[in-house]
N, C-alpha and C positions, 0 to 999 in steps of 0.2 A: 380653543374655547368656544362652546356653543353660543350661537347668537341669542339675543334676548327673545326674539320671536319664536325660535325653535324651542327654547326652554319653556316659555309660557304655554305654547300649544301642547307640548308633551305632557306637562303637569296637568293641564285642564282635561285633556282627552283621557289620560290615565285615570283621573278622578271620576270622570263621567262613565267610563267603561266599568270601573269597579262598582259603581253605584247602581248601574242599570244595564243588564245584559241585552236588553232590547235595542241598545244603541250600536249594535254590531252591524250597522249599515254603512253605506259609502259616505265618506267625507271628501270634500273637494276644496281646493285652494284657489282663490281668485286674488289677483293683484292688480292694483292701480297705482298711480303716482304717489298716493299718500296712505294707502290701506293694504293690509293683507287680511283677507277674510277666509276663515276656516268655516265651512258650512256643510250641513247635511240637509239643508233646504234645497228647493229647486234652483236650477241655474238661472232661470228668469227672475226669481225673487232675489237671489243673491246679487245678480248684476244690477237690479233696480236699487237695492240698498247702496251699492257702491256709487252709482250715478248720483243718488240723492246726497250722500255724504260728501262726495267730491264737489258737488255744486255748493253745498253749505261751506265747505272748506274754502273755496275760492271767494265766497262772499264775506265770510267772517274775518279773513285775513286783511280786509280793507280797514279794519279797526286797528289803529296803532298799538293799543295795549295787548290785543290778541296776537298780532303779528310778532311781537317780541317774545311770545311764549313758544313759537313754532320750533319743534324738534326736527332733527334730521332723520330720526327713526320713523318708520311707517307705523301707523296705528294698527294694532292687532284687534280684529273683531271676531268673536265666536258667535256665529249666527245659527241658532238652534231651531230645528223644525218642531221639536216637542215642547209645547208650553208647560207640560207637566215636569219635564226635566229642567226647564228654566226656573220653575217655582222651587224645585229642590235646591238648585244652586243659589237662589236668592233667599233661601230660608223661608219660603212660603209667603213672602211679603207680596204686596201688590205693586211691585216695581214694574216699569215698562222697559227698563234697561239698567245696567249697572257697570261701573268701572272699578277695576281692582289694580292697585299699584303696590307692589312689594319690592323694595330695593330697586334693582334695575329692570324688573319684570313688570309689565302692565298690559292690560287688555280690557276690552269692552265685551259684554255679553248681551246679546239682543235676541229675543224670540222672533221667529218668523211670523208669528201672529201680530206683531207690531206693525203698524201702518204709519209710515213717515208723513203721509199727507194729512192724516187726521190726528196724530199724536206726536208731533215733531219735537216738542220741547224737551222731553226727557232724553232722547237719544242725542240731540244737539248738546244738551247740558253735559252728558257723559263724554261726548267727543271733545268738548272744550277742555275737560279734565285731561284727556289724552294729549292735547297740545301743550298743556302746562307741565306734564310729567317729563 
């Protein structure tokens, strides 16, 4: 049986490739203790996102109510270089990030234009959803 992470990623990438042939560029997978990041953004930006989310993870788990939500599954993050593609996926709304949960599949989508240091609330909010799922 395919893992939750592989199923999510396959479905999202298939959708992205069908909707925009310009996305036929390289995708990379980065893993950390709590994250799997599928990214077409630069390695530097992808690793920075991981560092920032892992630091947030360590801090947020100090709250007893959040610690009780923690899943054994890693959070899947799709980190898109193209803001235009992110807008297509989010329905053209003015979101900074979003989280999707369908059955056993869940993932966050974040555009690389997002900056954790200046706009942290939305990505942190979506990350907490992933801990609850």
